[in-house]
C-alpha positions in Angstrom: 0.0 0.0 0.0 1.2 3.4 -0.8 0.6 6.4 1.3 1.2 10.1 0.3 2.5 12.4 2.9 2.6 16.1 2.1 5.1 18.4 3.8 3.6 21.6 2.6 0.7 23.1 4.4 -1.1 24.1 1.2 -4.6 23.3 0.1 -3.5 21.9 -3.3 -5.6 19.1 -4.6 -3.8 15.7 -5.0 -3.5 14.6 -8.6 -1.9 11.1 -8.1 -3.8 8.1 -9.5 -4.6 5.4 -7.0 -3.1 2.3 -8.7 -4.0 -0.2 -5.8 -7.4 -1.2 -7.3 -5.8 -1.6 -10.8 -3.2 -4.0 -9.4 -5.8 -6.0 -7.4 -7.8 -6.4 -10.6 -4.8 -7.4 -12.7 -3.7 -10.1 -10.1 -7.2 -11.5 -9.9 -7.3 -11.7 -13.7 -3.9 -13.4 -13.8 -5.0 -16.0 -11.2 -8.2 -16.7 -13.3 -6.2 -17.2 -16.5 -3.9 -19.6 -14.7 -6.7 -21.6 -13.4 -8.7 -21.7 -16.6 -5.8 -22.8 -18.9 -6.1 -26.5 -19.8 -3.2 -28.7 -18.6 -1.1 -29.7 -21.6 -0.3 -33.4 -21.6 2.3 -34.6 -24.1 1.5 -38.2 -24.2 2.8 -40.5 -26.9 0.7 -43.5 -27.5 3.0 -46.7 -28.2 1.7 -50.2 -28.9 4.3 -52.1 -27.0 4.5 -55.9 -27.6 2.9 -57.9 -24.8 5.2 -60.2 -22.9 4.3 -63.9 -23.3 2.6 -65.8 -20.5 5.1 -67.3 -18.1 4.0 -70.8 -18.8 4.5 -70.4 -22.6 7.8 -71.5 -24.0 9.7 -68.9 -26.1 9.4 -69.0 -29.9 12.2 -70.9 -31.8 15.0 -68.6 -33.2 14.2 -67.3 -36.6 16.1 -68.5 -39.7 18.6 -66.0 -40.9 19.6 -65.2 -44.6 22.8 -63.2 -45.1 22.9 -61.0 -48.1 26.2 -59.3 -48.8 26.6 -56.6 -51.5 30.3 -56.2 -52.6 32.0 -53.0 -53.8 31.9 -54.3 -57.4 28.2 -55.0 -57.4 28.4 -58.7 -56.6 25.5 -59.9 -54.6 26.0 -62.9 -52.2 23.0 -64.9 -51.0 24.2 -66.9 -47.9 27.8 -66.7 -49.4 26.6 -67.9 -52.8 27.1 -65.4 -55.8 23.7 -64.5 -57.2 22.3 -62.2 -59.8 19.5 -59.7 -59.2 17.0 -62.1 -61.0 18.0 -65.0 -58.8 17.6 -62.8 -55.7 14.2 -61.9 -56.7 13.3 -65.6 -57.1 14.7 -66.4 -53.7 12.7 -63.6 -52.2 9.5 -65.1 -53.8 10.3 -68.4 -52.3 11.0 -67.0 -48.9 7.9 -64.8 -48.8 5.7 -67.9 -49.1 7.2 -69.6 -46.1 5.7 -69.1 -42.6 7.4 -67.8 -40.6 9.5 -65.7 -42.8 13.3 -65.7 -42.4 15.2 -62.7 -41.2 17.1 -61.0 -44.0 20.5 -59.6 -42.8 21.9 -57.2 -45.4 25.6 -56.5 -45.4 26.5 -53.8 -47.9 30.1 -53.0 -48.4 31.1 -49.5 -47.6 32.1 -48.8 -51.3 29.0 -50.6 -52.7 27.0 -48.7 -55.2 23.7 -47.3 -53.8 21.6 -48.6 -56.8 22.6 -52.2 -56.3 21.7 -52.1 -52.6 18.4 -50.2 -53.5 17.5 -52.8 -56.0 17.9 -55.6 -53.5 15.8 -53.7 -51.0 13.1 -53.0 -53.8 13.1 -56.7 -54.7 12.5 -57.5 -51.0 9.7 -55.1 -50.8 8.0 -56.2 -54.0 8.0 -59.8 -52.7 6.5 -58.7 -49.3 9.5 -59.5 -47.1 8.9 -58.0 -43.7 11.9 -58.9 -41.6 14.9 -57.2 -43.1 17.7 -55.1 -41.5 21.2 -53.7 -42.0 24.0 -55.4 -40.2 27.4 -53.9 -39.2 26.6 -50.3 -40.0 29.4 -49.1 -37.7 31.7 -49.2 -40.7 29.8 -46.3 -42.2 30.6 -43.9 -39.4 33.5 -41.5 -39.8 
């Protein structure tokens, strides 16, 4: 609270504005604003896999097919040299099996992008769902 003390004995009228009610109204409005704002929740919905029941045995390990792409464009399917047409046929056969095998792709650091992209496109065309890159630490500099 502010108080005005005059030292002069004059009868001059006070021209100061009383700001106390303005500050009170401002504080009440600020409190109302804070109360009425909705609480922001930043929730991310994730569908996590459910753990198997304790009495169920774990699934057998998946079959693994290693595909390597050399720097000169040679494609190796489980260490056997293959052409892109043969790889497409292998993917067709593997896509029909249940469960599908895991495809581990090992591209060489100097391999051409289009060869690796053609292998991935062939896997996608044939509906292969379990595919991943292996040993990508060689690409870090």
